[in-house]
C-alpha positions as CSV (number, residue, x, y, z in Angstrom):
1,X,0.0,0.0,0.0
2,X,1.6,3.3,-1.0
3,X,1.7,6.1,1.5
4,X,0.6,9.3,0.2
5,X,3.5,11.7,-0.6
6,X,4.3,14.3,2.0
7,X,3.8,17.8,1.2
8,X,6.8,19.8,0.0
9,X,6.8,22.0,3.1
10,X,6.9,18.8,5.4
11,X,9.9,17.4,3.6
12,X,11.7,20.8,4.0
13,X,10.9,20.9,7.7
14,X,12.2,17.4,8.2
15,X,15.5,18.2,6.5
16,X,16.0,21.2,8.7
17,X,15.3,19.2,11.9
18,X,17.8,16.6,10.7
19,X,20.6,19.2,10.1
20,X,19.9,20.9,13.4
21,X,20.2,17.7,15.3
22,X,23.6,17.0,13.7
23,X,24.8,20.5,14.7
24,X,23.7,20.1,18.3
25,X,25.4,16.8,18.5
26,X,28.7,18.2,17.3
27,X,28.5,21.1,19.8
28,X,27.8,18.7,22.6
29,X,30.7,16.6,21.6
30,X,33.1,19.6,21.5
31,X,32.0,20.9,24.9
32,X,32.5,17.5,26.4
33,X,36.0,17.3,25.0
34,X,37.2,20.7,26.3
35,X,35.5,20.8,29.7
36,X,35.2,17.2,30.8
37,X,38.5,16.9,32.6
38,X,38.0,20.1,34.6
39,X,41.4,21.4,33.6
40,X,41.3,25.2,33.0
41,X,44.9,25.9,32.4
42,X,44.5,26.1,28.6
43,X,41.2,28.0,28.6
44,X,41.6,31.6,27.6
45,X,40.9,34.0,30.4
46,X,41.1,31.3,33.1
47,X,44.9,31.0,33.8
48,X,45.4,28.9,36.9
49,X,47.2,30.6,39.8
50,X,50.9,29.7,40.1
51,X,52.2,28.8,43.6
52,X,55.1,31.0,44.8
53,X,57.5,30.0,47.6
54,X,58.7,32.5,50.3
55,X,62.4,33.5,49.9
56,X,64.7,31.4,52.0
57,X,66.5,33.1,54.9
58,X,70.2,32.6,55.2
59,X,71.2,30.0,57.7
60,X,75.0,30.7,57.6
61,X,77.0,33.9,57.6
62,X,78.5,33.0,54.2
63,X,75.1,33.1,52.6
64,X,74.5,36.7,53.5
65,X,75.3,39.3,50.9
66,X,78.9,40.6,51.1
67,X,80.1,37.7,53.3
68,X,80.7,35.1,50.6
69,X,84.5,35.6,50.8
70,X,84.7,36.7,54.5
71,X,87.4,35.1,56.7
72,X,87.8,34.6,60.5
73,X,87.1,38.0,62.1
74,X,90.0,40.3,62.7
75,X,90.5,44.0,63.3
76,X,93.9,43.9,61.7
77,X,97.3,45.0,62.7
78,X,97.4,47.3,65.7
79,X,94.0,46.2,67.0
80,X,94.7,42.8,68.4
81,X,93.0,43.8,71.7
82,X,89.6,44.0,69.9
83,X,87.8,40.7,70.1
84,X,84.9,39.0,68.3
85,X,82.0,36.7,69.2
86,X,82.7,33.0,68.7
87,X,82.9,31.8,65.0
88,X,82.5,35.4,63.7
89,X,83.8,36.2,60.2
90,X,84.6,39.7,58.7
91,X,85.0,41.3,55.4
92,X,88.3,42.8,54.3
93,X,89.4,46.1,56.0
94,X,88.9,49.3,53.9
95,X,91.1,52.2,54.9
96,X,90.0,55.8,54.3
97,X,91.4,59.3,54.9
98,X,94.6,59.6,57.0
99,X,97.6,61.7,56.2
100,X,99.7,64.2,58.1
101,X,98.0,65.4,61.2
102,X,94.9,63.2,60.7
103,X,93.5,60.0,61.9
104,X,93.3,57.1,59.4
105,X,89.8,55.5,59.4
106,X,89.5,51.7,58.8
107,X,86.1,50.0,58.3
108,X,84.8,46.5,57.9
109,X,81.7,44.3,58.5
110,X,81.3,41.4,60.8
111,X,78.8,38.5,60.9
112,X,78.4,36.4,64.1
113,X,76.3,33.2,64.1
114,X,74.2,31.7,66.9
115,X,73.8,35.0,68.8
116,X,71.5,38.0,69.3
117,X,71.8,41.8,69.0
118,X,71.8,42.3,72.7
119,X,74.5,39.6,73.1
120,X,76.7,41.5,70.6
121,X,76.2,44.8,72.4
122,X,77.0,43.1,75.7
123,X,80.1,41.4,74.3
124,X,81.7,44.8,73.5
125,X,80.3,46.8,76.4
126,X,82.0,44.4,78.8
127,X,84.9,43.0,76.6
128,X,86.5,46.3,75.5
129,X,86.7,47.9,78.9
130,X,88.1,44.5,80.1
131,X,90.9,45.0,77.6
132,X,91.7,48.5,78.8
133,X,89.4,50.5,76.5
134,X,87.5,53.5,77.9
135,X,84.1,54.8,76.7
136,X,84.4,57.8,74.3
137,X,81.7,60.4,73.9
138,X,83.3,61.7,70.6
139,X,84.9,60.1,67.6
140,X,87.0,61.5,64.7
141,X,84.7,60.2,61.9
142,X,86.2,62.4,59.2
143,X,89.8,61.8,60.5
144,X,90.1,65.2,62.2
145,X,87.0,66.7,63.9
146,X,85.8,65.1,67.1
147,X,82.1,64.6,66.6
148,X,79.5,63.2,69.0
149,X,79.6,59.4,69.1
150,X,75.7,59.4,69.3
151,X,75.5,56.3,71.5
152,X,77.5,54.5,74.2
153,X,79.3,52.2,71.8
154,X,82.5,54.2,71.1
155,X,85.8,53.5,72.9
156,X,89.3,54.9,73.0
157,X,92.7,53.7,74.3
158,X,96.3,54.8,74.7
159,X,98.1,58.1,75.0
160,X,98.0,58.5,71.2
161,X,94.4,57.4,71.2
162,X,93.0,54.7,69.0
163,X,89.2,54.6,68.6
164,X,86.6,51.8,68.0
165,X,83.0,52.4,67.0
166,X,80.3,49.7,66.9
167,X,77.6,50.5,64.4
168,X,74.6,49.0,62.5
169,X,74.0,45.9,64.6
170,X,71.4,44.0,62.6
171,X,69.4,40.8,63.1
172,X,69.0,38.7,60.0
173,X,67.2,35.8,61.6
174,X,68.4,32.2,62.3
175,X,70.8,33.6,64.9
176,X,72.8,35.6,62.3
177,X,73.9,39.1,63.5
178,X,75.9,41.5,61.4
179,X,77.5,44.8,62.5
180,X,79.9,47.5,61.2
181,X,83.1,48.4,62.9
182,X,85.0,51.6,62.4
183,X,88.6,52.0,63.7
184,X,90.6,55.2,64.0
185,X,94.4,55.2,64.0
186,X,96.1,58.3,65.3
187,X,98.7,60.3,63.4
188,X,102.3,60.4,64.7
189,X,102.3,62.4,67.9
190,X,104.0,65.8,68.2
191,X,107.1,66.5,70.2
192,X,106.1,69.6,72.1
193,X,108.9,71.2,74.0
194,X,109.4,74.4,75.9
195,X,112.1,75.8,78.0
196,X,109.5,76.9,80.6
197,X,107.6,73.7,80.5
198,X,104.2,75.0,79.3
199,X,103.1,71.6,78.0
200,X,104.0,69.7,81.2
201,X,101.0,67.7,82.6
202,X,98.6,68.8,79.8
203,X,96.3,66.4,78.0
204,X,95.1,66.6,74.4
205,X,92.6,69.3,73.7
206,X,89.1,68.5,72.6
207,X,87.8,72.0,72.1
208,X,89.8,75.2,71.9
209,X,89.2,76.5,75.4
210,X,88.2,80.0,74.7
211,X,86.3,79.5,71.4
212,X,82.7,78.1,71.9
213,X,82.1,74.9,69.9
214,X,85.4,75.0,68.0
215,X,87.5,71.8,68.1
216,X,91.3,71.7,68.2
217,X,93.2,69.9,65.5
218,X,94.1,66.2,66.3
219,X,96.7,65.8,69.1
220,X,96.9,69.4,70.2
221,X,98.3,70.8,73.5
222,X,97.5,74.3,74.8
223,X,100.0,77.2,74.6
224,X,100.0,80.4,76.6
225,X,97.1,82.8,76.6
226,X,96.6,86.5,77.2
227,X,92.9,87.4,77.5
228,X,91.2,90.7,78.3
229,X,87.9,92.5,77.9
230,X,87.3,96.0,76.5
231,X,85.8,98.0,73.7
232,X,82.5,96.0,73.8
233,X,84.2,92.6,73.3
234,X,86.1,89.8,75.0
235,X,89.5,89.0,73.5
236,X,91.9,86.1,73.8
237,X,95.3,85.7,72.2
238,X,96.9,82.2,72.4
239,X,100.5,81.5,71.4
240,X,102.5,78.4,70.9
241,X,99.7,75.9,70.5
242,X,101.4,72.6,69.6
243,X,99.9,70.0,67.3
244,X,100.7,67.0,65.3
245,X,101.3,67.8,61.6
246,X,102.6,70.7,59.7
247,X,101.6,74.3,58.9
248,X,99.8,73.0,55.8
249,X,97.8,70.4,57.9
250,X,96.7,73.1,60.4
251,X,95.6,75.4,57.6
252,X,93.7,72.5,55.9
253,X,92.0,71.6,59.2
254,X,90.5,75.0,59.8
255,X,89.7,75.8,56.2
256,X,87.8,72.5,55.9
257,X,86.1,72.3,59.3
258,X,85.1,75.9,59.9
259,X,82.6,76.1,57.1
260,X,81.2,72.7,57.9
261,X,80.3,74.0,61.4
262,X,78.7,77.2,60.5
263,X,81.6,79.6,60.2
264,X,81.8,81.9,57.2
265,X,84.7,83.7,55.7
266,X,83.6,87.2,54.7
267,X,83.5,90.7,56.1
268,X,81.7,90.5,59.5
269,X,79.2,93.1,60.7
270,X,80.6,96.5,61.2
271,X,80.0,96.3,65.0
272,X,82.2,93.2,65.2
273,X,84.9,94.6,63.0
274,X,85.0,97.8,65.2
275,X,85.0,95.9,68.5
276,X,87.5,93.3,67.4
277,X,89.7,95.9,65.6
278,X,89.7,94.0,62.3
279,X,89.3,94.9,58.6
280,X,88.3,92.9,55.6
281,X,87.3,89.2,55.4
282,X,87.5,87.2,58.6
283,X,86.3,83.8,59.9
284,X,83.2,84.6,62.0
285,X,80.1,82.9,63.4
286,X,77.4,84.7,65.4
287,X,79.2,87.0,67.8
288,X,82.5,85.2,67.5
289,X,85.5,86.0,65.3
290,X,88.5,83.6,64.9
291,X,91.9,83.9,63.4
292,X,94.9,81.5,63.4
293,X,98.4,81.5,62.0
294,X,101.1,78.8,62.0
295,X,104.4,80.0,63.5
296,X,107.4,80.1,61.1
297,X,110.4,80.5,63.4
298,X,112.5,77.8,65.0
299,X,113.0,74.3,64.0
300,X,110.2,72.1,65.4
301,X,110.6,68.3,65.5
302,X,109.1,66.0,62.9
303,X,105.3,65.8,63.0
304,X,105.1,68.9,65.1
305,X,103.7,72.4,64.4
306,X,103.3,75.5,66.6
307,X,100.6,78.0,65.9
308,X,98.8,80.9,67.4
309,X,95.2,82.1,67.4
310,X,93.1,85.1,68.3
311,X,89.5,85.0,69.4
312,X,87.1,87.9,69.9
313,X,83.5,87.8,71.0
314,X,81.0,90.7,71.1
315,X,79.8,91.4,74.6
């Protein structure tokens, strides 16, 4: 029995349904292939997070930056009385400055294992005085000017004083402590002599006694003074100051340090020039005027220079 032919529109609709079913099947198959595993690492816009590990802390001193070639800790020649914590290592010593009439500064870094910051401070606070070192409130950081130490961890020793400064004590974890050490080596001492014994029993000057806030050059002994007041000012004339170095080193000390500490070289106010009986450019600061001059007569011993200075202060 023959079935009646389907209308044309029915055959067209059937064809469309068949094509649509094939397309849906293909899409379903593609989706299953890309998503079925649950892996999104290759899907655009869905990059999986990458795990990051925390940086590893050093467990030995040699692993810290700058200490890879460090050796058993040492303060070098002339500082055998400076000790170090057990198993400490240090970098090579770097000298700076120095010269005639100036301290030589040496610096290096130390790493001590299995310790603490407080233990390092205690090691030096007790160990250096035990080796004859005394606490120092000042330190010649630039090789000449005695500046404030800033904390209790500076020491000095000997008649021609050596200095030690403990700085930048840092905890790196795992018991590793680093610190910076600064050493100051004195210049050759002067041979100060006088037929009247004016230097007998004197100690090295810190400040120039009559000039507020003005340091003496390294290794200086006082000379003889002649002070008076009058004309609206106080005056002081000091002769035969005796220092380590030469006339050039004394001139260099003052021309370098005075401007660093607020002194200017110019014509002072008229009131100061009148009261101090000066003309032209002078070294002055506030109400104070200062002049110095190395002596040229005689034959001083090696590393020895005599010099004079005048000070004037408005009343």
